[in-house]
C-alpha positions in Angstrom: 4.1 -32.9 -26.0 2.9 -33.7 -29.1 -0.4 -35.0 -28.0 -1.7 -33.6 -25.0 -4.1 -35.5 -22.4 -7.2 -33.4 -21.3 -6.4 -32.5 -17.6 -10.0 -33.3 -16.9 -9.4 -37.1 -17.8 -9.6 -39.1 -14.7 -9.8 -43.3 -14.0 -13.0 -43.1 -11.6 -13.9 -47.0 -11.7 -11.4 -49.7 -11.0 -13.0 -52.4 -13.4 -13.9 -49.9 -16.5 -12.4 -51.3 -19.8 -11.7 -48.8 -22.5 -11.4 -49.6 -25.7 -10.5 -48.0 -29.1 -12.5 -48.4 -32.0 -9.9 -47.6 -34.5 -6.9 -49.5 -32.9 -6.1 -52.9 -31.4 -5.1 -50.9 -28.0 -6.9 -52.4 -24.8 -6.3 -50.9 -21.3 -7.4 -52.9 -18.2 -7.4 -51.5 -15.0 -7.2 -54.1 -12.4 -6.0 -51.9 -9.5 -8.1 -51.4 -6.6 -6.1 -49.9 -3.8 -2.5 -48.2 -4.1 0.3 -50.7 -3.1 3.9 -51.5 -3.9 4.6 -54.9 -5.7 7.8 -56.6 -5.3 11.0 -56.0 -6.8 11.3 -58.6 -9.7 13.9 -59.3 -12.6 11.8 -58.4 -15.7 9.0 -55.7 -16.5 6.1 -58.3 -16.9 6.0 -58.7 -13.2 3.9 -55.3 -13.2 0.4 -56.2 -13.8 -1.7 -53.1 -13.2 -1.8 -52.1 -16.6 -2.2 -55.2 -19.2 -2.2 -54.3 -22.9 -3.8 -57.1 -24.4 -2.1 -56.9 -27.7 1.0 -55.3 -26.7 1.9 -55.8 -23.0 1.9 -59.6 -22.7 3.9 -60.5 -19.7 4.6 -63.9 -21.0 6.4 -62.6 -24.1 8.6 -59.7 -22.2 12.2 -60.2 -21.4 14.9 -57.9 -21.1 17.4 -60.7 -20.9 16.8 -62.1 -24.2 15.2 -59.6 -26.6 17.9 -57.5 -27.1 21.5 -58.6 -28.8 24.8 -56.7 -29.4 25.0 -55.2 -32.8 28.5 -56.3 -34.2 28.9 -53.4 -36.8 28.6 -49.9 -34.9 31.6 -50.3 -32.4 30.8 -52.9 -30.3 28.3 -51.2 -27.4 25.1 -50.8 -28.9 21.9 -53.1 -28.8 19.7 -53.4 -31.8 16.2 -52.0 -31.0 14.9 -54.9 -33.4 13.3 -57.8 -31.6 15.8 -60.8 -32.3 14.1 -63.6 -30.9 10.4 -64.6 -30.9 8.5 -61.9 -31.5 5.3 -61.5 -29.3 2.4 -62.4 -31.5 0.5 -59.2 -30.7 3.0 -57.0 -31.7 3.8 -59.0 -34.8 0.2 -58.2 -35.6 0.4 -54.5 -35.2 3.3 -54.3 -37.3 1.1 -53.5 -40.1 -1.2 -51.3 -38.9 -1.0 -47.7 -38.4 2.5 -46.1 -36.8 0.0 -43.8 -34.5 -1.6 -46.7 -33.4 -2.6 -46.2 -29.6 -1.1 -42.8 -29.3 -3.9 -41.8 -26.8 -2.7 -44.1 -24.2 0.9 -44.2 -25.4 0.6 -39.9 -24.3 -1.2 -41.2 -21.1 1.6 -42.9 -20.2 4.2 -40.4 -21.1 1.9 -37.8 -19.1 2.0 -40.0 -16.1 5.9 -40.0 -15.9 5.1 -36.4 -14.8 6.3 -35.1 -11.4 2.8 -34.0 -10.2 1.7 -37.4 -10.3 1.9 -40.3 -7.7 5.3 -42.3 -7.4 3.3 -45.7 -8.1 1.7 -44.5 -11.4 4.9 -42.8 -12.6 6.6 -46.1 -11.8 3.6 -48.2 -13.3 4.0 -45.8 -16.5 7.7 -46.5 -17.1 7.3 -50.3 -16.9 4.5 -49.9 -19.4 6.4 -47.9 -21.7 9.6 -49.7 -21.1 7.7 -52.9 -22.3 6.3 -51.1 -25.1 9.8 -50.1 -26.2 11.2 -53.7 -26.3 8.8 -53.9 -29.4 11.3 -52.3 -31.9 12.7 -48.9 -33.6 9.2 -47.5 -34.5 7.9 -48.2 -30.9 10.7 -46.1 -29.7 10.3 -43.5 -32.4 6.6 -43.0 -31.0 7.8 -42.7 -27.7 10.4 -40.1 -28.7 7.9 -37.9 -30.4 6.9 -36.9 -27.1 9.3 -34.0 -26.5 10.8 -33.6 -23.1 10.2 -37.3 -22.2 13.6 -38.2 -21.6 14.1 -35.7 -18.8 11.1 -37.1 -16.9 12.5 -40.6 -17.4 16.0 -39.5 -16.1 14.4 -38.3 -13.2 12.6 -41.5 -12.3 16.6 -42.7 -11.9 16.4 -40.8 -8.3 13.2 -43.1 -7.5 13.2 -44.9 -4.5 11.7 -47.5 -5.8 14.1 -50.1 -7.3 11.2 -51.5 -9.9 11.2 -47.5 -11.0 15.0 -47.1 -11.4 14.8 -50.5 -13.2 12.8 -49.6 -15.8 13.5 -46.2 -16.2 17.4 -47.3 -16.8 15.8 -50.3 -18.9 14.0 -47.6 -20.9 16.7 -45.6 -21.5 18.9 -48.5 -22.8 16.5 -49.2 -25.6 16.1 -45.9 -26.1 20.3 -45.0 -26.7 20.1 -48.1 -28.8 18.9 -45.9 -31.7 21.9 -43.9 -33.0 19.3 -41.2 -33.4 18.4 -40.6 -29.7 21.9 -41.6 -28.5 23.2 -38.4 -28.1 19.8 -36.9 -26.7 20.0 -38.9 -23.9 24.0 -38.5 -23.4 23.0 -34.4 -23.3 20.0 -34.8 -21.0 22.1 -35.6 -18.1 21.8 -39.5 -18.3 25.5 -40.4 -17.6 25.6 -38.2 -14.5 22.4 -39.8 -13.0 23.3 -42.9 -13.9 26.7 -42.2 -12.1 24.9 -41.5 -8.8 22.8 -44.5 -9.1 25.6 -46.8 -9.6 27.2 -45.2 -6.6 24.4 -46.6 -4.3 25.8 -49.1 -2.0 22.2 -51.3 -1.8 21.6 -51.5 -5.6 20.2 -54.6 -7.1 21.6 -56.8 -9.7 18.5 -55.8 -12.3 18.8 -52.2 -11.9 22.8 -52.5 -12.4 22.6 -54.2 -15.4 19.7 -51.9 -17.1 22.0 -48.9 -16.1 25.3 -50.0 -17.2 24.0 -51.6 -20.4 22.7 -47.9 -21.0 26.5 -46.8 -20.4 27.3 -49.6 -23.0 25.1 -48.3 -25.9 26.4 -44.2 -24.9 30.3 -45.5 -25.1 30.1 -46.4 -28.9 30.3 -42.8 -29.4 33.6 -41.2 -28.8 32.4 -37.8 -27.1 30.4 -39.9 -24.7 33.5 -42.3 -24.0 35.4 -39.7 -22.6 32.9 -38.0 -20.9 32.1 -41.6 -19.1 35.8 -41.9 -18.2 36.1 -38.6 -16.8 33.4 -39.3 -14.1 33.6 -41.4 -11.0 32.4 -44.7 -13.0 35.7 -46.3 -14.2 36.3 -47.4 -10.8 32.5 -48.8 -10.3 32.9 -50.4 -13.7 36.2 -51.9 -12.6 34.4 -53.1 -9.2 31.4 -54.6 -11.3 33.6 -56.8 -13.0 33.7 -59.0 -9.5 29.8 -59.2 -9.2 28.4 -62.4 -9.2 25.7 -61.5 -11.9 27.3 -62.7 -14.9 25.0 -59.9 -16.8 26.2 -57.3 -14.8 30.0 -58.5 -15.3 29.3 -58.4 -19.4 28.1 -55.3 -19.2 30.8 -53.9 -17.2 33.3 -55.5 -19.8 31.9 -54.2 -22.7 31.7 -50.5 -21.5 35.4 -51.1 -20.5 36.4 -52.4 -24.0 34.6 -49.2 -25.5 36.3 -46.9 -23.5 39.5 -48.7 -24.4 38.7 -47.7 -28.2 39.9 -43.8 -27.0 43.5 -43.9 -26.3 43.2 -40.8 -24.1 41.3 -42.9 -21.7 44.2 -45.3 -21.1 45.9 -43.5 -18.6 42.7 -43.3 -16.5 41.8 -46.8 -17.1 45.5 -48.2 -16.0 45.6 -46.0 -12.8 42.1 -47.2 -11.6 43.8 -50.9 -11.9 41.9 -52.2 -14.9 44.7 -54.3 -16.4 44.9 -57.0 -13.4 41.4 -56.9 -13.4 41.0 -57.7 -16.8 43.6 -59.9 -16.8 42.0 -62.2 -14.4 39.3 -62.9 -16.5 41.2 -64.5 -19.0 43.4 -67.0 -16.6 42.7 -70.6 -17.8 41.7 -71.2 -14.2 38.9 -68.6 -14.0 35.3 -69.5 -15.0 33.4 -66.8 -17.1 31.4 -66.7 -20.0 32.3 -66.1 -23.6 31.0 -62.7 -23.6 33.1 -61.3 -20.8 36.3 -63.2 -22.3 36.0 -61.2 -25.3 35.3 -58.0 -23.9 38.2 -58.5 -21.7 40.5 -59.5 -24.4 39.3 -56.6 -26.6 39.9 -54.0 -23.8 43.5 -55.2 -23.0 44.3 -55.3 -26.7 43.6 -51.5 -26.9 45.7 -50.7 -23.9 48.3 -53.1 -25.1 49.0 -50.4 -28.4 51.0 -48.8 -25.9 54.2 -50.0 -25.2 54.3 -49.4 -21.7 51.0 -50.7 -21.1 51.7 -54.0 -23.1 54.5 -54.6 -20.5 51.8 -54.3 -17.6 49.4 -56.6 -19.8 52.7 -58.9 -20.2 53.7 -58.9 -16.4 49.9 -60.6 -15.9 50.9 -63.4 -17.7 49.4 -62.8 -21.3 51.2 -62.8 -24.3 50.0 -60.8 -27.4 50.2 -63.3 -30.3 48.9 -62.2 -33.8 46.1 -63.9 -35.6 47.1 -64.8 -38.9 43.8 -66.9 -39.9 43.2 -70.5 -39.9 44.7 -70.9 -43.7 48.2 -70.1 -42.4 48.3 -72.9 -40.1 47.4 -75.5 -43.0 51.5 -75.4 -43.9 52.2 -76.9 -40.5 54.5 -80.1 -40.8 55.1 -81.6 -37.2 58.3 -82.7 -37.2 59.1 -86.8 -36.2 61.5 -87.7 -33.8 63.2 -91.2 -34.0 64.0 -90.3 -30.4 62.5 -87.8 -27.6 63.3 -84.1 -27.7 62.6 -81.2 -25.6 60.9 -78.1 -27.6 64.3 -76.2 -27.7 66.2 -79.0 -29.4 67.9 -80.7 -26.7 67.9 -84.5 -27.0 67.6 -86.8 -24.3 70.4 -89.1 -23.9 69.7 -92.8 -24.9 69.6 -95.3 -22.1 72.1 -98.3 -22.9 69.3 -100.6 -22.6 67.7 -102.0 -25.7 64.5 -100.1 -26.7 61.5 -100.7 -25.2 59.2 -103.5 -27.1 56.1 -101.4 -27.6 58.1 -98.2 -28.1 57.1 -97.0 -24.5 60.4 -95.0 -24.2 60.1 -92.9 -27.2 56.1 -92.4 -26.4 56.7 -91.2 -23.0 59.8 -88.7 -24.3 62.2 -90.3 -22.5 61.2 -88.9 -19.2 62.2 -92.4 -17.4 65.6 -93.6 -18.2 67.7 -96.1 -16.4 65.0 -96.5 -14.0 65.8 -92.6 -12.5 63.6 -89.8 -13.0 65.1 -87.0 -14.6 64.3 -83.8 -12.6 63.3 -81.4 -15.7 62.7 -77.7 -14.7 59.2 -76.3 -14.6 59.8 -74.2 -17.4 60.6 -77.4 -19.7 57.8 -78.9 -18.3 55.4 -76.1 -19.5 57.5 -75.8 -23.0 56.7 -79.7 -23.6 52.9 -78.8 -22.5 52.5 -75.5 -24.5 54.2 -77.4 -27.6 51.8 -80.7 -27.5 48.6 -78.4 -26.9 49.4 -75.8 -30.1 50.7 -78.9 -32.0 47.5 -80.6 -31.6 45.1 -77.7 -32.9 47.5 -76.9 -35.9 47.0 -80.5 -36.8 43.2 -80.6 -36.1 42.6 -77.2 -37.8 41.3 -75.8 -34.7 43.1 -72.5 -34.3 41.7 -69.5 -35.1 38.9 -71.6 -36.7 35.6 -69.6 -35.2 37.5 -66.3 -36.7 37.5 -67.6 -39.9 34.2 -65.6 -41.3 35.3 -62.9 -39.6 38.7 -62.8 -41.2 37.1 -63.4 -44.4 34.9 -60.3 -44.2 38.1 -58.0 -43.2 40.2 -56.3 -45.8 43.5 -57.2 -44.0 44.4 -59.2 -40.9 47.5 -57.7 -40.1 46.7 -55.6 -37.4 44.8 -58.4 -35.5 46.0 -59.8 -32.3 44.6 -61.9 -29.5 45.7 -62.6 -26.1 46.6 -66.0 -24.6 48.2 -67.3 -21.4 51.8 -67.1 -21.5 52.2 -71.0 -21.7 50.3 -71.2 -24.8 51.4 -68.0 -26.4 54.8 -68.4 -26.4 54.1 -71.9 -27.8 51.9 -70.4 -30.4 54.3 -68.1 -31.4 56.9 -70.7 -32.2 54.7 -72.4 -34.1 54.3 -69.6 -36.3 57.9 -69.3 -36.8 57.9 -72.5 -38.9 55.1 -71.6 -41.0 55.5 -70.6 -44.6 53.8 -67.3 -44.6 56.4 -64.5 -44.2 54.0 -61.7 -43.2 52.7 -64.1 -40.1 56.9 -65.1 -39.7 57.5 -61.2 -39.3 54.6 -60.8 -37.1 55.4 -63.6 -34.9 59.0 -62.6 -34.3 57.8 -58.8 -33.5 55.5 -60.3 -30.7 58.3 -62.2 -29.3 60.7 -59.0 -29.3 57.7 -57.2 -27.8 57.0 -60.0 -25.1 60.9 -60.6 -23.9 60.6 -57.9 -21.1 62.3 -60.3 -18.1 64.4 -63.1 -17.7 61.4 -65.6 -17.3 60.1 -64.9 -20.9 63.4 -65.1 -22.4 64.1 -68.1 -20.7 60.7 -69.7 -22.1 60.9 -68.8 -25.6 64.3 -70.4 -25.5 62.8 -73.5 -23.9 60.3 -73.5 -26.5 62.5 -73.8 -29.4 62.5 -70.3 -30.5 66.3 -69.3 -31.1 66.8 -72.1 -33.5 63.9 -70.8 -36.0 64.8 -67.1 -35.5 68.6 -67.5 -36.5 67.9 -69.7 -39.4 65.2 -66.8 -40.3 68.3 -64.2 -40.5 69.2 -65.3 -44.0 65.7 -64.9 -45.3 65.3 -63.3 -48.3 62.4 -60.9 -46.9 63.5 -57.5 -45.4 60.6 -57.6 -43.1 61.3 -61.0 -41.7 64.9 -60.2 -41.1 64.6 -57.1 -39.4 61.7 -58.4 -36.9 63.9 -61.8 -36.2 66.9 -59.3 -35.8 64.8 -57.5 -33.2 63.4 -60.6 -31.6 67.3 -62.0 -30.9 68.1 -58.8 -29.8 65.5 -58.1 -27.0 66.5 -62.1 -26.4 70.1 -61.5 -25.9 69.7 -59.4 -22.9 69.8 -62.6 -21.0 73.4 -63.9 -20.6 72.1 -67.5 -20.5 70.1 -67.1 -23.5 72.7 -65.2 -25.3 74.8 -68.3 -25.0 72.2 -70.2 -27.0 72.1 -68.0 -29.4 75.7 -68.2 -30.0 75.8 -71.7 -30.1 73.2 -71.6 -33.0 75.5 -70.1 -35.1 74.3 -66.6 -35.1 77.6 -64.5 -35.4 78.1 -65.5 -39.0 75.0 -64.4 -40.5 75.3 -61.2 -38.5 78.8 -60.5 -39.7 77.7 -61.6 -43.2 74.9 -58.8 -42.8 77.2 -56.3 -41.5 79.7 -56.6 -44.7 76.5 -55.5 -47.0 76.9 -51.7 -47.3 73.2 -51.3 -48.0 71.9 -52.2 -44.8 69.7 -49.9 -43.0 70.9 -48.4 -39.7 67.9 -50.0 -37.7 69.1 -53.5 -38.7 72.8 -52.0 -38.3 72.3 -51.5 -34.6 70.6 -54.4 -33.8 73.3 -56.8 -35.3 75.8 -54.7 -33.6 73.9 -54.8 -30.1 73.9 -58.8 -30.6 77.3 -59.2 -31.5 78.8 -57.0 -28.6 76.8 -59.0 -26.3 78.3 -62.1 -27.5 81.7 -60.8 -28.1 81.5 -58.9 -24.7 85.6 -58.1 -24.0 84.6 -58.7 -20.2 83.3 -61.8 -20.5 86.4 -62.8 -22.7 88.7 -61.5 -20.2 87.1 -63.4 -17.4 87.0 -66.4 -18.9 91.0 -66.5 -19.7 91.6 -65.8 -16.2 89.3 -68.0 -14.2 88.3 -70.7 -16.8 91.0 -73.0 -15.8 91.2 -76.9 -15.1 89.2 -77.9 -12.0 89.4 -81.4 -10.8 90.6 -82.5 -14.3 87.9 -81.1 -16.2 87.8 -77.7 -18.1 85.2 -75.3 -16.5 83.1 -73.5 -18.9 81.4 -70.1 -17.2 77.9 -69.4 -17.8 77.5 -72.1 -20.7 75.0 -73.7 -19.3 72.0 -73.0 -17.0 73.4 -74.3 -13.4 69.6 -75.7 -13.2 70.2 -78.2 -16.3 69.5 -81.5 -15.8 72.1 -84.9 -16.4 70.8 -86.9 -19.0 70.8 -84.3 -21.8 73.1 -84.7 -24.7 75.9 -82.2 -25.1 79.5 -82.0 -24.3 80.8 -78.4 -22.5 84.4 -78.5 -23.9 83.3 -79.1 -27.5 80.8 -76.4 -27.0 83.9 -73.9 -25.8 85.9 -75.1 -28.4 83.3 -74.6 -31.2 82.5 -71.0 -29.9 86.0 -70.1 -30.2 86.6 -71.5 -33.5 83.6 -70.0 -35.3 84.8 -66.7 -33.7 88.0 -66.7 -35.2 86.6 -68.3 -38.7 84.4 -65.4 -39.2 86.3 -62.3 -38.0 88.1 -61.6 -41.6 89.4 -58.5 -43.0 86.2 -57.5 -44.4 84.4 -57.6 -41.2 87.0 -55.8 -39.4 86.9 -53.0 -42.0 83.3 -52.9 -42.0 83.6 -52.2 -38.1 86.3 -49.5 -38.8 84.0 -47.8 -41.1 81.1 -47.6 -38.6 83.8 -46.0 -36.2 84.6 -43.2 -38.9 80.6 -42.7 -40.2 78.0 -43.3 -37.6 76.3 -42.4 -34.5 78.0 -42.4 -31.4 75.4 -45.3 -30.3 77.1 -47.5 -33.4 80.5 -46.5 -32.7 80.3 -47.3 -28.8 79.3 -50.9 -30.4 81.8 -51.1 -32.8 84.4 -50.3 -30.3 83.4 -52.9 -27.8 83.6 -55.6 -30.7 87.2 -54.4 -32.0 88.1 -54.2 -28.6 87.3 -58.1 -28.2 88.7 -58.4 -31.7 92.4 -57.2 -30.0 92.2 -60.2 -27.4 92.5 -62.4 -30.3 96.1 -61.7 -31.0 96.4 -63.2 -34.6 93.9 -60.4 -35.6 96.2 -57.5 -35.1 97.8 -57.4 -38.2 94.0 -57.0 -40.2 93.4 -54.5 -37.4 96.2 -52.2 -38.0 95.8 -53.0 -42.0 92.6 -51.1 -41.8 93.4 -47.8 -40.3 92.0 -48.0 -36.8 94.0 -44.8 -36.1 91.9 -42.6 -38.1 88.6 -44.4 -37.4 89.3 -43.3 -33.3 90.5 -40.0 -34.4 87.1 -39.3 -35.7 85.3 -40.4 -32.8 87.8 -38.2 -30.5 87.0 -35.2 -32.6 83.3 -34.8 -31.7 82.3 -30.7 -31.5 80.2 -31.3 -28.6 82.8 -33.1 -26.5 85.6 -31.2 -26.8 83.9 -27.5 -27.1 83.0 -26.9 -23.3 81.1 -23.5 -24.1 79.2 -25.6 -26.9 76.4 -23.2 -27.6 73.1 -25.2 -27.0 70.7 -22.2 -28.0 68.0 -23.4 -30.3 68.3 -27.0 -29.0 66.2 -28.6 -26.0 68.4 -29.4 -23.3 66.8 -33.0 -22.6 68.2 -33.6 -26.4 71.7 -32.0 -25.7 71.9 -34.1 -22.8 71.5 -37.3 -24.2 73.6 -36.3 -27.0 76.3 -35.4 -24.7 75.6 -38.7 -22.7 75.7 -40.9 -26.2 79.0 -39.2 -27.2 80.8 -39.8 -23.8 79.6 -43.7 -24.2 81.1 -43.7 -27.5 84.5 -41.5 -26.5 84.8 -44.0 -23.5 84.7 -47.2 -25.8 87.0 -46.3 -27.8 89.5 -44.9 -25.1 89.3 -48.1 -23.9 90.0 -49.8 -27.2 92.9 -47.4 -27.3 94.0 -48.4 -24.1 94.1 -52.1 -25.4 95.7 -51.4 -28.4 98.7 -49.7 -26.8 99.7 -53.1 -25.2 101.2 -54.1 -28.8 104.5 -53.0 -29.6 103.5 -53.0 -33.7 99.9 -50.6 -33.4 102.4 -48.2 -31.1 105.0 -48.1 -34.3 102.5 -46.6 -36.5 100.5 -44.5 -34.4 101.2 -40.6 -33.2 101.0 -40.7 -29.7 101.0 -36.6 -29.1 98.3 -36.2 -31.3 96.3 -38.8 -29.4 97.3 -37.1 -26.1 96.1 -33.7 -27.2 93.0 -34.9 -28.0 92.1 -37.2 -25.3 93.4 -34.0 -22.9 90.4 -31.9 -24.5 88.0 -34.5 -23.8 89.1 -34.7 -20.3 88.7 -31.2 -19.8 84.9 -31.3 -21.6 81.7 -32.0 -20.2 81.1 -35.4 -20.8 79.5 -37.4 -18.1 82.1 -38.1 -15.3 81.8 -41.5 -15.6 83.0 -41.9 -19.3 86.1 -40.2 -18.2 87.6 -43.0 -16.6 89.2 -44.5 -19.5 90.1 -41.3 -21.0 92.2 -40.7 -18.2 93.7 -44.2 -18.1 94.5 -44.0 -21.5 96.0 -40.8 -21.0 98.2 -42.1 -18.4 99.5 -44.9 -20.6 100.1 -42.7 -23.4 102.0 -40.4 -21.0 103.7 -43.2 -19.4 104.8 -44.6 -22.7 106.3 -41.2 -24.3 107.8 -40.0 -20.6 107.5 -42.2 -17.7 107.1 -39.7 -15.2 104.3 -40.6 -12.5 104.9 -37.0 -10.6 102.3 -34.8 -10.2 104.5 -32.1 -12.0 103.6 -34.2 -15.2 100.9 -31.8 -16.8 99.0 -35.1 -18.0 98.9 -36.6 -14.4 97.9 -33.3 -13.1 95.3 -32.8 -15.3 93.7 -36.3 -14.7 93.8 -35.5 -11.1 91.9 -32.1 -11.5 89.3 -33.2 -14.0 88.9 -37.1 -13.3 90.2 -38.3 -9.7 88.7 -35.4 -7.9 85.2 -35.0 -9.4 85.0 -39.1 -8.6 86.0 -39.0 -5.2 83.9 -36.1 -4.4 81.0 -38.1 -6.0 82.0 -41.3 -4.1 81.7 -38.9 -1.1 78.1 -37.7 -2.1 76.5 -40.6 -3.0 78.2 -43.8 -1.8 76.1 -45.7 1.3 78.8 -47.5 2.1 80.9 -46.0 5.5 84.0 -47.9 4.1 84.0 -46.5 0.6 83.4 -43.1 2.2 86.2 -43.4 4.3 88.5 -44.4 1.5 87.6 -41.5 -0.7 88.1 -38.8 1.9 91.4 -40.2 3.0 92.6 -40.4 -1.0 91.1 -36.6 -1.5 92.9 -35.3 1.6 96.3 -37.1 0.2 95.6 -35.6 -2.9 95.3 -32.3 -1.4 98.4 -32.4 1.3 100.8 -33.1 -2.1 100.1 -30.0 -3.3 98.4 -30.0 -6.4 98.1 -27.4 -7.9 94.7 -25.9 -8.2 93.7 -29.0 -6.0 91.4 -27.0 -3.5 89.9 -24.7 -5.9 88.9 -28.1 -7.8 87.5 -29.5 -4.5 85.3 -26.5 -3.8 84.2 -26.1 -7.4 82.9 -29.4 -7.1 80.4 -28.8 -4.1 82.4 -30.9 -1.9 82.2 -28.3 1.3 78.5 -29.8 2.1 78.9 -33.5 2.2 82.6 -33.2 4.1 80.7 -31.2 6.5 78.2 -34.0 7.1 80.9 -36.4 7.2 82.8 -35.0 9.9 79.3 -35.4 11.8 78.5 -38.8 11.3 81.9 -40.7 9.7 84.1 -42.8 11.2 87.3 -41.6 13.5 89.8 -41.8 10.1 86.8 -39.7 7.5 86.5 -37.3 10.2 90.2 -36.9 10.4 90.7 -36.4 6.8 87.6 -34.2 6.5 88.6 -31.6 8.7 91.9 -31.6 7.2 90.4 -30.8 3.8 88.2 -28.2 5.4 91.1 -26.4 6.9 92.8 -26.4 3.6 89.6 -24.9 1.9 89.5 -22.2 4.8 92.6 -20.9 3.9 91.1 -19.2 0.8 88.5 -16.5 2.2 86.4 -17.1 -0.8 85.0 -20.3 0.8 84.0 -19.3 4.1 80.7 -18.1 3.3 80.0 -22.1 1.7 81.8 -23.5 4.8 79.5 -21.3 7.0 76.1 -22.1 5.1 76.8 -25.9 5.2 76.8 -25.6 9.2 80.6 -26.3 10.1 80.5 -23.8 12.7 77.8 -25.6 15.2 79.5 -29.0 14.1 82.8 -28.0 15.2 81.9 -26.7 18.2 80.0 -30.0 19.1 83.6 -31.8 18.5 85.5 -29.0 20.6 83.1 -29.2 23.8 82.7 -33.1 23.8 86.4 -33.0 23.5 86.2 -36.0 20.7 89.1 -37.2 19.1 90.8 -34.6 16.6 89.1 -31.7 18.9 92.1 -29.6 18.5 91.9 -29.9 14.5 88.2 -28.6 15.1 89.2 -25.7 17.4 91.9 -24.6 14.7 89.3 -24.7 11.8 86.8 -22.8 14.2 89.5 -19.9 14.7 90.2 -19.7 10.7 86.3 -19.1 10.4 85.0 -15.4 10.9 82.6 -16.8 13.5 
């Protein structure tokens, strides 16, 4: 220690008063017997040592002296008194920095392990109160080397008062940047972890301990250390503490821990997101501090795409902060007749308008004396729109962040979290503003939030679709890309996709595709939306199933089945306008652009372009346009992928995962192109313009390639159709039919036997497989064995139906004719299964016996 107290110094009389002539410090001993004081909230309850000029019991409160430092990371506490400074401390400000060093040294010495526990407790309380004066008082304590270790040792004390004072003193010391590392390196984090693990801990001790961690977590290296201990579950548990100060401190530590991305996985696995999200729910009471810390922590976690989904699933939407000034351009739309947020108008009543305009005021919820049953999602949209428009009108949105926004150089990366009802309405409100940056950020947030059907329908009901479609023609490229991405994510919902088409999205999307300078990311999203709208399977379904029903035309999935009556709009008109708009925009330039994508783009874009062109083939008047743009060369380009044709493709130097993804994408593109070619072959004018022999050769090579099995179905169908057009021969002697059987049919049936859970489907597959083998297709038994069919067939003869067992035994018997298959049949456990069938004389036991005789048993 810098100053040493003589070992012979003792306090001999309980009423001796000691004064220092050169200081204002005075020590009064009032203790006559050693007794423990009851634990209380603040250090001022200890009256054993009174400093008449420093330790004033009425002026010390650990609850009110320290405040957050907003500029150094969100966790530190200012060591300077922020409220009313004790008059005694103010008087000592101008005195020598070394005032009372003799008695300060006494208190530090009393922390020693050789002293009585009550003396140590009283000393740490006195030092804690002394440290509350500010940084110069903390500096005076820290001049005694080794005092930190003595303070940390007191965290093990059985006295709650001593633990609280020790944690409180560490809290004030760690609030100074200079000493923060020293506190952490002395083992404070480990001791605080052990302390907080105690079940019978008072709120006061919890508060001081967690606040110390709050200060330490300001630094990156300490955050990592805290997260790698058992503290994260304890902090999460503290969020449910009855003491609001403990909850605030725990939230502050978690918010700081979330600043390090390396801690995110630990925090999420510990269950931090549901706990923090609960604090932001509108029906949960909480202080402003804990809400702020919870929001900061979740916003940091939401920077990761996966964790952002978890936050959204808790009912919170990430909304960009654009500044209060941006909302000044908001101009609410005035309606002469009420409408829902998505623009749907309520049908007018046959009665005259209300004398006092009540029908407009009440939003048309009661028409003709019948209450319209509006869905909950529509009611939430109305509530959200009303609340957000009211806040925008009075200028209350982000008003409390105005000063903070002015101090920051940019607000481009700032967000907040709102409950989904308010968040959805706020994002739609921003779409209607004039700030281009705000619009782009809101559209990006809509895309991020569209993770499930509930959120997509919520944005639709809130009126986002109309704004997004209108913004597709925006002059700002960033806005165009953001709104296209939002529409692409929303179009995943079939219900919302129909609303997107009804708003006239096809024309601007096709118009954007015509521009050759469009970037690939925007092109991909455009094609995604168009492929979902112009889905050929939907169109064929509508042709076959949309017919007259009771005198009215049925429209498939045009509106939600729960849509209410009383809303304007005629289904027949919607259907007619859809078909008309589709034909109008499908001009030669659009088709030529799609064919160009087939020729030059990536497999992912080729697949989507082929799907749209397949839809175009359904509209017969477009066939001349398709033929005129050289569709044959485009299909040829898709089918001539090297990795699709070359079964021995060298993958050295390429990651296996990347190669597998490449093969999968190529397979999808080839399957879509094969389906398009199959549909085009229905038209005589197309068949007269192509070279079927070339396509047959290309498709045969693809069929024997290593593309995924599920992508070979349309390749096989197209080959069969080409073969039937040239030489109508369906016998197995036809090489094409044989190849289809070996490389598509047999593998598909075996996969069905392996993976299908339906006994009926398994039975149908094994019966069909037995038929193929019994008809003597060349090398069919080898193909069956090569595809790994022996193990599932052995399992099937034990568990399958009578018909399935019969077919399975027949296949295994054929396979046993080749001795090369004997090891695999034996390894699959066929012998015990066959013996059980024979001994129990189950049906087909004779066939099982014949199979046993062929095996080397």
